[in-house]
Biopython code that builds the backbone (N, CA, C, O; Angstrom):
import numpy as np
from Bio.PDB.StructureBuilder import StructureBuilder

atoms = [
    (1, "UNK", "N", (-14.387, -21.324, -4.998)),
    (1, "UNK", "CA", (-13.926, -19.962, -4.808)),
    (1, "UNK", "C", (-13.007, -19.605, -5.982)),
    (1, "UNK", "O", (-12.075, -20.353, -6.276)),
    (2, "UNK", "N", (-13.251, -18.481, -6.655)),
    (2, "UNK", "CA", (-12.428, -18.123, -7.815)),
    (2, "UNK", "C", (-11.055, -17.589, -7.428)),
    (2, "UNK", "O", (-10.836, -17.092, -6.323)),
    (3, "UNK", "N", (-10.149, -17.713, -8.376)),
    (3, "UNK", "CA", (-8.810, -17.160, -8.255)),
    (3, "UNK", "C", (-8.753, -15.935, -9.164)),
    (3, "UNK", "O", (-9.098, -16.029, -10.342)),
    (4, "UNK", "N", (-8.324, -14.789, -8.638)),
    (4, "UNK", "CA", (-8.193, -13.568, -9.413)),
    (4, "UNK", "C", (-6.722, -13.375, -9.750)),
    (4, "UNK", "O", (-5.877, -13.386, -8.855)),
    (5, "UNK", "N", (-6.404, -13.199, -11.034)),
    (5, "UNK", "CA", (-5.016, -13.141, -11.495)),
    (5, "UNK", "C", (-4.765, -11.844, -12.252)),
    (5, "UNK", "O", (-5.487, -11.512, -13.191)),
    (6, "UNK", "N", (-3.740, -11.120, -11.836)),
    (6, "UNK", "CA", (-3.243, -9.946, -12.543)),
    (6, "UNK", "C", (-1.892, -10.357, -13.105)),
    (6, "UNK", "O", (-0.945, -10.568, -12.347)),
    (7, "UNK", "N", (-1.792, -10.471, -14.419)),
    (7, "UNK", "CA", (-0.581, -10.964, -15.056)),
    (7, "UNK", "C", (0.120, -9.829, -15.786)),
    (7, "UNK", "O", (-0.537, -8.935, -16.319)),
    (8, "UNK", "N", (1.459, -9.856, -15.815)),
    (8, "UNK", "CA", (2.228, -8.832, -16.514)),
    (8, "UNK", "C", (2.187, -7.491, -15.815)),
    (8, "UNK", "O", (2.152, -6.448, -16.469)),
    (9, "UNK", "N", (2.191, -7.508, -14.484)),
    (9, "UNK", "CA", (2.082, -6.278, -13.683)),
    (9, "UNK", "C", (3.277, -6.146, -12.742)),
    (9, "UNK", "O", (4.124, -7.037, -12.678)),
    (10, "UNK", "N", (3.342, -5.045, -12.022)),
    (10, "UNK", "CA", (4.399, -4.783, -11.038)),
    (10, "UNK", "C", (5.764, -4.959, -11.693)),
    (10, "UNK", "O", (6.614, -5.699, -11.198)),
    (11, "UNK", "N", (5.958, -4.278, -12.798)),
    (11, "UNK", "CA", (7.170, -4.448, -13.605)),
    (11, "UNK", "C", (8.298, -3.538, -13.158)),
    (11, "UNK", "O", (8.088, -2.380, -12.796)),
    (12, "UNK", "N", (9.478, -4.082, -13.194)),
    (12, "UNK", "CA", (10.704, -3.312, -13.069)),
    (12, "UNK", "C", (11.484, -3.658, -14.333)),
    (12, "UNK", "O", (11.420, -2.927, -15.320)),
    (13, "UNK", "N", (12.206, -4.747, -14.309)),
    (13, "UNK", "CA", (12.863, -5.241, -15.521)),
    (13, "UNK", "C", (12.083, -6.395, -16.133)),
    (13, "UNK", "O", (12.177, -6.643, -17.336)),
    (14, "UNK", "N", (11.317, -7.098, -15.314)),
    (14, "UNK", "CA", (10.491, -8.195, -15.800)),
    (14, "UNK", "C", (9.089, -8.053, -15.218)),
    (14, "UNK", "O", (8.891, -7.361, -14.220)),
    (15, "UNK", "N", (8.133, -8.703, -15.838)),
    (15, "UNK", "CA", (6.747, -8.636, -15.386)),
    (15, "UNK", "C", (6.535, -9.489, -14.142)),
    (15, "UNK", "O", (7.167, -10.531, -13.967)),
    (16, "UNK", "N", (5.653, -9.035, -13.301)),
    (16, "UNK", "CA", (5.271, -9.780, -12.121)),
    (16, "UNK", "C", (3.857, -10.323, -12.271)),
    (16, "UNK", "O", (3.226, -10.171, -13.317)),
    (17, "UNK", "N", (3.376, -10.951, -11.221)),
    (17, "UNK", "CA", (2.040, -11.518, -11.232)),
    (17, "UNK", "C", (1.459, -11.393, -9.834)),
    (17, "UNK", "O", (2.178, -11.531, -8.844)),
    (18, "UNK", "N", (0.175, -11.134, -9.750)),
    (18, "UNK", "CA", (-0.542, -11.107, -8.477)),
    (18, "UNK", "C", (-1.678, -12.103, -8.588)),
    (18, "UNK", "O", (-2.455, -12.058, -9.542)),
    (19, "UNK", "N", (-1.782, -13.008, -7.616)),
    (19, "UNK", "CA", (-2.874, -13.984, -7.575)),
    (19, "UNK", "C", (-3.532, -13.912, -6.212)),
    (19, "UNK", "O", (-2.849, -13.861, -5.189)),
    (20, "UNK", "N", (-4.856, -13.908, -6.193)),
    (20, "UNK", "CA", (-5.592, -13.848, -4.936)),
    (20, "UNK", "C", (-6.748, -14.831, -5.005)),
    (20, "UNK", "O", (-7.549, -14.785, -5.939)),
    (21, "UNK", "N", (-6.840, -15.711, -4.033)),
    (21, "UNK", "CA", (-7.975, -16.615, -3.908)),
    (21, "UNK", "C", (-8.977, -15.917, -2.999)),
    (21, "UNK", "O", (-8.732, -15.764, -1.802)),
    (22, "UNK", "N", (-10.108, -15.493, -3.565)),
    (22, "UNK", "CA", (-11.074, -14.696, -2.806)),
    (22, "UNK", "C", (-12.490, -15.000, -3.264)),
    (22, "UNK", "O", (-12.700, -15.550, -4.346)),
    (23, "UNK", "N", (-13.455, -14.639, -2.438)),
    (23, "UNK", "CA", (-14.862, -14.867, -2.768)),
    (23, "UNK", "C", (-15.376, -13.890, -3.820)),
    (23, "UNK", "O", (-16.324, -14.198, -4.542)),
    (24, "UNK", "N", (-14.752, -12.708, -3.913)),
    (24, "UNK", "CA", (-15.188, -11.690, -4.865)),
    (24, "UNK", "C", (-13.995, -10.841, -5.281)),
    (24, "UNK", "O", (-12.958, -10.849, -4.619)),
    (25, "UNK", "N", (-14.146, -10.107, -6.387)),
    (25, "UNK", "CA", (-13.066, -9.213, -6.815)),
    (25, "UNK", "C", (-12.842, -8.119, -5.774)),
    (25, "UNK", "O", (-11.704, -7.722, -5.523)),
    (26, "UNK", "N", (-13.924, -7.632, -5.169)),
    (26, "UNK", "CA", (-13.794, -6.605, -4.129)),
    (26, "UNK", "C", (-12.934, -7.111, -2.974)),
    (26, "UNK", "O", (-12.055, -6.397, -2.490)),
    (27, "UNK", "N", (-13.187, -8.348, -2.532)),
    (27, "UNK", "CA", (-12.386, -8.930, -1.460)),
    (27, "UNK", "C", (-10.936, -9.095, -1.902)),
    (27, "UNK", "O", (-10.016, -8.883, -1.112)),
    (28, "UNK", "N", (-10.728, -9.475, -3.171)),
    (28, "UNK", "CA", (-9.368, -9.638, -3.697)),
    (28, "UNK", "C", (-8.602, -8.320, -3.618)),
    (28, "UNK", "O", (-7.446, -8.296, -3.196)),
    (29, "UNK", "N", (-9.251, -7.216, -4.028)),
    (29, "UNK", "CA", (-8.580, -5.914, -3.955)),
    (29, "UNK", "C", (-8.197, -5.564, -2.518)),
    (29, "UNK", "O", (-7.107, -5.048, -2.273)),
    (30, "UNK", "N", (-9.085, -5.840, -1.576)),
    (30, "UNK", "CA", (-8.793, -5.537, -0.173)),
    (30, "UNK", "C", (-7.624, -6.381, 0.340)),
    (30, "UNK", "O", (-6.772, -5.888, 1.079)),
    (31, "UNK", "N", (-7.591, -7.646, -0.054)),
    (31, "UNK", "CA", (-6.512, -8.531, 0.382)),
    (31, "UNK", "C", (-5.169, -8.092, -0.199)),
    (31, "UNK", "O", (-4.142, -8.180, 0.475)),
    (32, "UNK", "N", (-5.174, -7.620, -1.448)),
    (32, "UNK", "CA", (-3.932, -7.095, -2.033)),
    (32, "UNK", "C", (-3.447, -5.908, -1.222)),
    (32, "UNK", "O", (-2.263, -5.813, -0.901)),
    (33, "UNK", "N", (-4.363, -4.998, -0.887)),
    (33, "UNK", "CA", (-3.979, -3.811, -0.127)),
    (33, "UNK", "C", (-3.360, -4.207, 1.217)),
    (33, "UNK", "O", (-2.355, -3.637, 1.641)),
    (34, "UNK", "N", (-3.976, -5.189, 1.877)),
    (34, "UNK", "CA", (-3.471, -5.628, 3.177)),
    (34, "UNK", "C", (-2.085, -6.254, 3.064)),
    (34, "UNK", "O", (-1.281, -6.150, 3.990)),
    (35, "UNK", "N", (-1.801, -6.902, 1.940)),
    (35, "UNK", "CA", (-0.498, -7.540, 1.727)),
    (35, "UNK", "C", (0.556, -6.526, 1.285)),
    (35, "UNK", "O", (1.688, -6.548, 1.767)),
    (36, "UNK", "N", (0.173, -5.630, 0.356)),
    (36, "UNK", "CA", (1.111, -4.636, -0.160)),
    (36, "UNK", "C", (0.330, -3.437, -0.690)),
    (36, "UNK", "O", (-0.179, -3.466, -1.810)),
    (37, "UNK", "N", (0.239, -2.398, 0.107)),
    (37, "UNK", "CA", (-0.504, -1.215, -0.332)),
    (37, "UNK", "C", (0.157, -0.572, -1.552)),
    (37, "UNK", "O", (-0.533, 0.029, -2.376)),
    (38, "UNK", "N", (1.470, -0.687, -1.678)),
    (38, "UNK", "CA", (2.150, -0.149, -2.852)),
    (38, "UNK", "C", (1.691, -0.887, -4.111)),
    (38, "UNK", "O", (1.393, -0.252, -5.122)),
    (39, "UNK", "N", (1.631, -2.211, -4.060)),
    (39, "UNK", "CA", (1.149, -2.991, -5.196)),
    (39, "UNK", "C", (-0.294, -2.614, -5.527)),
    (39, "UNK", "O", (-0.654, -2.506, -6.699)),
    (40, "UNK", "N", (-1.114, -2.417, -4.507)),
    (40, "UNK", "CA", (-2.515, -2.030, -4.710)),
    (40, "UNK", "C", (-2.602, -0.744, -5.518)),
    (40, "UNK", "O", (-3.374, -0.660, -6.473)),
    (41, "UNK", "N", (-1.810, 0.264, -5.136)),
    (41, "UNK", "CA", (-1.853, 1.549, -5.848)),
    (41, "UNK", "C", (-1.308, 1.426, -7.265)),
    (41, "UNK", "O", (-1.827, 2.073, -8.176)),
    (42, "UNK", "N", (-0.285, 0.621, -7.471)),
    (42, "UNK", "CA", (0.248, 0.432, -8.826)),
    (42, "UNK", "C", (-0.819, -0.225, -9.705)),
    (42, "UNK", "O", (-1.023, 0.195, -10.844)),
    (43, "UNK", "N", (-1.496, -1.244, -9.189)),
    (43, "UNK", "CA", (-2.563, -1.900, -9.943)),
    (43, "UNK", "C", (-3.740, -0.961, -10.209)),
    (43, "UNK", "O", (-4.476, -1.143, -11.178)),
    (44, "UNK", "N", (-3.911, 0.025, -9.359)),
    (44, "UNK", "CA", (-4.981, 1.009, -9.537)),
    (44, "UNK", "C", (-4.664, 2.009, -10.642)),
    (44, "UNK", "O", (-5.520, 2.808, -11.023)),
    (45, "UNK", "N", (-3.437, 1.968, -11.159)),
    (45, "UNK", "CA", (-3.041, 2.958, -12.151)),
    (45, "UNK", "C", (-2.566, 4.233, -11.495)),
    (45, "UNK", "O", (-2.539, 5.294, -12.120)),
    (46, "UNK", "N", (-2.187, 4.127, -10.221)),
    (46, "UNK", "CA", (-1.725, 5.264, -9.431)),
    (46, "UNK", "C", (-0.312, 4.976, -8.936)),
    (46, "UNK", "O", (-0.144, 4.586, -7.781)),
    (47, "UNK", "N", (0.707, 5.157, -9.774)),
    (47, "UNK", "CA", (2.065, 4.788, -9.377)),
    (47, "UNK", "C", (2.672, 5.661, -8.289)),
    (47, "UNK", "O", (3.637, 5.249, -7.644)),
    (48, "UNK", "N", (2.133, 6.856, -8.068)),
    (48, "UNK", "CA", (2.673, 7.726, -7.021)),
    (48, "UNK", "C", (2.053, 7.336, -5.693)),
    (48, "UNK", "O", (0.899, 7.661, -5.414)),
    (49, "UNK", "N", (2.827, 6.637, -4.880)),
    (49, "UNK", "CA", (2.301, 6.086, -3.631)),
    (49, "UNK", "C", (2.021, 7.145, -2.579)),
    (49, "UNK", "O", (1.154, 6.957, -1.726)),
    (50, "UNK", "N", (2.736, 8.244, -2.630)),
    (50, "UNK", "CA", (2.541, 9.294, -1.624)),
    (50, "UNK", "C", (2.093, 10.594, -2.273)),
    (50, "UNK", "O", (2.492, 10.917, -3.392)),
    (51, "UNK", "N", (1.274, 11.318, -1.569)),
    (51, "UNK", "CA", (0.874, 12.661, -1.981)),
    (51, "UNK", "C", (1.280, 13.600, -0.857)),
    (51, "UNK", "O", (0.808, 13.468, 0.272)),
    (52, "UNK", "N", (2.144, 14.536, -1.163)),
    (52, "UNK", "CA", (2.614, 15.522, -0.181)),
    (52, "UNK", "C", (3.115, 14.857, 1.095)),
    (52, "UNK", "O", (2.849, 15.333, 2.199)),
    (53, "UNK", "N", (3.845, 13.745, 0.935)),
    (53, "UNK", "CA", (4.454, 13.074, 2.077)),
    (53, "UNK", "C", (3.505, 12.264, 2.932)),
    (53, "UNK", "O", (3.930, 11.672, 3.924)),
    (54, "UNK", "N", (2.220, 12.219, 2.572)),
    (54, "UNK", "CA", (1.248, 11.478, 3.370)),
    (54, "UNK", "C", (0.894, 10.185, 2.652)),
    (54, "UNK", "O", (0.440, 10.216, 1.508)),
    (55, "UNK", "N", (1.096, 9.049, 3.310)),
    (55, "UNK", "CA", (0.746, 7.766, 2.714)),
    (55, "UNK", "C", (-0.762, 7.664, 2.569)),
    (55, "UNK", "O", (-1.506, 8.035, 3.476)),
    (56, "UNK", "N", (-1.209, 7.164, 1.433)),
    (56, "UNK", "CA", (-2.635, 7.006, 1.197)),
    (56, "UNK", "C", (-3.162, 5.811, 1.985)),
    (56, "UNK", "O", (-2.415, 4.878, 2.280)),
    (57, "UNK", "N", (-4.429, 5.839, 2.320)),
    (57, "UNK", "CA", (-5.041, 4.712, 3.015)),
    (57, "UNK", "C", (-6.095, 4.077, 2.118)),
    (57, "UNK", "O", (-6.514, 4.670, 1.124)),
    (58, "UNK", "N", (-6.520, 2.875, 2.474)),
    (58, "UNK", "CA", (-7.496, 2.155, 1.657)),
    (58, "UNK", "C", (-8.840, 2.874, 1.634)),
    (58, "UNK", "O", (-9.435, 3.026, 0.568)),
    (59, "UNK", "N", (-9.325, 3.313, 2.782)),
    (59, "UNK", "CA", (-10.663, 3.904, 2.844)),
    (59, "UNK", "C", (-10.709, 5.334, 2.327)),
    (59, "UNK", "O", (-11.737, 5.768, 1.808)),
    (60, "UNK", "N", (-9.621, 6.065, 2.459)),
    (60, "UNK", "CA", (-9.597, 7.446, 1.980)),
    (60, "UNK", "C", (-8.201, 7.740, 1.476)),
    (60, "UNK", "O", (-7.253, 7.804, 2.258)),
    (61, "UNK", "N", (-8.073, 7.918, 0.192)),
    (61, "UNK", "CA", (-6.764, 8.045, -0.431)),
    (61, "UNK", "C", (-6.078, 9.365, -0.135)),
    (61, "UNK", "O", (-4.930, 9.560, -0.535)),
    (62, "UNK", "N", (-6.739, 10.261, 0.543)),
    (62, "UNK", "CA", (-6.144, 11.562, 0.814)),
    (62, "UNK", "C", (-6.593, 12.603, -0.191)),
    (62, "UNK", "O", (-6.499, 13.801, 0.078)),
    (63, "UNK", "N", (-7.080, 12.169, -1.347)),
    (63, "UNK", "CA", (-7.609, 13.132, -2.319)),
    (63, "UNK", "C", (-8.846, 12.624, -3.033)),
    (63, "UNK", "O", (-9.532, 13.415, -3.681)),
    (64, "UNK", "N", (-9.157, 11.362, -2.945)),
    (64, "UNK", "CA", (-10.406, 10.850, -3.481)),
    (64, "UNK", "C", (-10.772, 9.545, -2.799)),
    (64, "UNK", "O", (-9.895, 8.784, -2.392)),
    (65, "UNK", "N", (-12.037, 9.291, -2.676)),
    (65, "UNK", "CA", (-12.554, 8.114, -1.977)),
    (65, "UNK", "C", (-12.466, 6.879, -2.869)),
    (65, "UNK", "O", (-12.771, 6.942, -4.060)),
    (66, "UNK", "N", (-12.053, 5.775, -2.294)),
    (66, "UNK", "CA", (-11.997, 4.514, -3.033)),
    (66, "UNK", "C", (-13.442, 4.051, -3.263)),
    (66, "UNK", "O", (-14.217, 3.983, -2.309)),
    (67, "UNK", "N", (-13.818, 3.734, -4.502)),
    (67, "UNK", "CA", (-15.183, 3.281, -4.791)),
    (67, "UNK", "C", (-15.545, 2.012, -4.026)),
    (67, "UNK", "O", (-14.668, 1.251, -3.615)),
    (68, "UNK", "N", (-16.832, 1.796, -3.842)),
    (68, "UNK", "CA", (-17.300, 0.619, -3.104)),
    (68, "UNK", "C", (-16.858, -0.695, -3.742)),
    (68, "UNK", "O", (-16.690, -1.692, -3.040)),
    (69, "UNK", "N", (-16.666, -0.712, -5.065)),
    (69, "UNK", "CA", (-16.252, -1.939, -5.745)),
    (69, "UNK", "C", (-14.812, -2.310, -5.407)),
    (69, "UNK", "O", (-14.401, -3.445, -5.648)),
    (70, "UNK", "N", (-14.030, -1.369, -4.849)),
    (70, "UNK", "CA", (-12.659, -1.659, -4.432)),
    (70, "UNK", "C", (-11.593, -1.231, -5.410)),
    (70, "UNK", "O", (-10.406, -1.415, -5.142)),
    (71, "UNK", "N", (-11.989, -0.652, -6.563)),
    (71, "UNK", "CA", (-10.985, -0.233, -7.537)),
    (71, "UNK", "C", (-11.476, 0.998, -8.310)),
    (71, "UNK", "O", (-12.676, 1.254, -8.409)),
    (72, "UNK", "N", (-10.513, 1.749, -8.852)),
    (72, "UNK", "CA", (-10.824, 2.911, -9.669)),
    (72, "UNK", "C", (-10.990, 2.498, -11.132)),
    (72, "UNK", "O", (-10.627, 1.384, -11.511)),
    (73, "UNK", "N", (-11.542, 3.402, -11.955)),
    (73, "UNK", "CA", (-11.718, 3.129, -13.388)),
    (73, "UNK", "C", (-10.385, 2.873, -14.083)),
    (73, "UNK", "O", (-10.343, 2.176, -15.096)),
    (74, "UNK", "N", (-9.309, 3.422, -13.556)),
    (74, "UNK", "CA", (-7.977, 3.267, -14.156)),
    (74, "UNK", "C", (-7.319, 1.938, -13.798)),
    (74, "UNK", "O", (-6.241, 1.631, -14.306)),
    (75, "UNK", "N", (-7.944, 1.151, -12.939)),
    (75, "UNK", "CA", (-7.338, -0.081, -12.427)),
    (75, "UNK", "C", (-7.171, -1.144, -13.520)),
    (75, "UNK", "O", (-7.968, -1.237, -14.453)),
    (76, "UNK", "N", (-6.115, -1.934, -13.370)),
    (76, "UNK", "CA", (-5.904, -3.117, -14.201)),
    (76, "UNK", "C", (-6.834, -4.195, -13.651)),
    (76, "UNK", "O", (-6.742, -4.552, -12.476)),
    (77, "UNK", "N", (-7.710, -4.703, -14.476)),
    (77, "UNK", "CA", (-8.679, -5.703, -14.014)),
    (77, "UNK", "C", (-8.096, -7.113, -14.126)),
    (77, "UNK", "O", (-7.351, -7.408, -15.060)),
    (78, "UNK", "N", (-8.438, -7.980, -13.172)),
    (78, "UNK", "CA", (-7.884, -9.336, -13.171)),
    (78, "UNK", "C", (-8.664, -10.305, -14.057)),
    (78, "UNK", "O", (-9.795, -10.038, -14.463)),
    (79, "UNK", "N", (-8.029, -11.425, -14.339)),
    (79, "UNK", "CA", (-8.728, -12.566, -14.928)),
    (79, "UNK", "C", (-9.389, -13.293, -13.770)),
    (79, "UNK", "O", (-8.783, -13.441, -12.708)),
    (80, "UNK", "N", (-10.604, -13.743, -13.953)),
    (80, "UNK", "CA", (-11.304, -14.519, -12.920)),
    (80, "UNK", "C", (-11.255, -15.982, -13.339)),
    (80, "UNK", "O", (-11.870, -16.372, -14.331)),
    (81, "UNK", "N", (-10.529, -16.778, -12.588)),
    (81, "UNK", "CA", (-10.315, -18.183, -12.915)),
    (81, "UNK", "C", (-11.252, -19.036, -12.055)),
    (81, "UNK", "O", (-11.163, -19.020, -10.828)),
    (82, "UNK", "N", (-12.141, -19.774, -12.702)),
    (82, "UNK", "CA", (-13.087, -20.626, -11.967)),
    (82, "UNK", "C", (-12.948, -22.099, -12.332)),
    (82, "UNK", "O", (-13.588, -22.957, -11.724)),
    (83, "UNK", "N", (-12.103, -22.392, -13.334)),
    (83, "UNK", "CA", (-11.861, -23.775, -13.757)),
    (83, "UNK", "C", (-10.367, -24.046, -13.665)),
    (83, "UNK", "O", (-9.573, -23.107, -13.620)),
    (84, "UNK", "N", (-9.970, -25.322, -13.636)),
    (84, "UNK", "CA", (-8.541, -25.636, -13.565)),
    (84, "UNK", "C", (-7.761, -24.940, -14.684)),
    (84, "UNK", "O", (-8.162, -24.969, -15.848)),
    (85, "UNK", "N", (-6.658, -24.325, -14.316)),
    (85, "UNK", "CA", (-5.810, -23.627, -15.276)),
    (85, "UNK", "C", (-4.399, -23.540, -14.721)),
    (85, "UNK", "O", (-4.205, -23.431, -13.510)),
    (86, "UNK", "N", (-3.416, -23.588, -15.608)),
    (86, "UNK", "CA", (-2.011, -23.469, -15.212)),
    (86, "UNK", "C", (-1.471, -22.133, -15.707)),
    (86, "UNK", "O", (-1.913, -21.615, -16.733)),
    (87, "UNK", "N", (-0.513, -21.582, -14.971)),
    (87, "UNK", "CA", (0.131, -20.334, -15.350)),
    (87, "UNK", "C", (1.642, -20.548, -15.347)),
    (87, "UNK", "O", (2.190, -21.169, -14.436)),
    (88, "UNK", "N", (2.299, -20.033, -16.363)),
    (88, "UNK", "CA", (3.763, -20.094, -16.449)),
    (88, "UNK", "C", (4.244, -18.694, -16.737)),
    (88, "UNK", "O", (3.819, -18.073, -17.711)),
    (89, "UNK", "N", (5.134, -18.189, -15.891)),
    (89, "UNK", "CA", (5.682, -16.848, -16.072)),
    (89, "UNK", "C", (7.204, -16.952, -16.124)),
    (89, "UNK", "O", (7.836, -17.405, -15.169)),
    (90, "UNK", "N", (7.783, -16.533, -17.238)),
    (90, "UNK", "CA", (9.237, -16.511, -17.389)),
    (90, "UNK", "C", (9.757, -15.166, -16.926)),
    (90, "UNK", "O", (9.153, -14.133, -17.218)),
    (91, "UNK", "N", (10.845, -15.166, -16.224)),
    (91, "UNK", "CA", (11.491, -13.934, -15.811)),
    (91, "UNK", "C", (12.666, -13.617, -16.720)),
    (91, "UNK", "O", (13.160, -14.466, -17.463)),
    (92, "UNK", "N", (13.083, -12.403, -16.636)),
    (92, "UNK", "CA", (14.244, -11.988, -17.415)),
    (92, "UNK", "C", (15.350, -11.518, -16.479)),
    (92, "UNK", "O", (15.249, -11.688, -15.264)),
    (93, "UNK", "N", (16.340, -10.963, -17.003)),
    (93, "UNK", "CA", (17.401, -10.551, -16.118)),
    (93, "UNK", "C", (18.211, -9.529, -16.710)),
    (93, "UNK", "O", (19.165, -9.060, -16.090)),
]
sb = StructureBuilder()
sb.init_structure("model")
sb.init_model(0)
sb.init_chain("A")
sb.init_seg("    ")
for serial, (resi, resn, name, xyz) in enumerate(atoms, 1):
    if name == "N":
        sb.init_residue(resn, " ", resi, " ")
    sb.init_atom(name, np.array(xyz, "f"), 0.0, 1.0, " ", f" {name:<3s}", serial, name[0])
structure = sb.get_structure()
């Protein structure tokens, strides 16, 4: 089962990382949404989590439908890791 990695994302003062062990990228996107819908929208290239006070949902964002692949064209795409690999992320302060 591949590991999907989004590196250098979810930044405030330092970069964050998102890792999902999933059968497909589509499943990975859904699992991210279930864990943190805010992170899902940021990774989609949509930093505004609310539109007119209404929280967006996974199946219908309130103004456009989420594509069947699970991500928009503006989305940050992950690395697909299928072989042993190590990751090191330094934080700042």
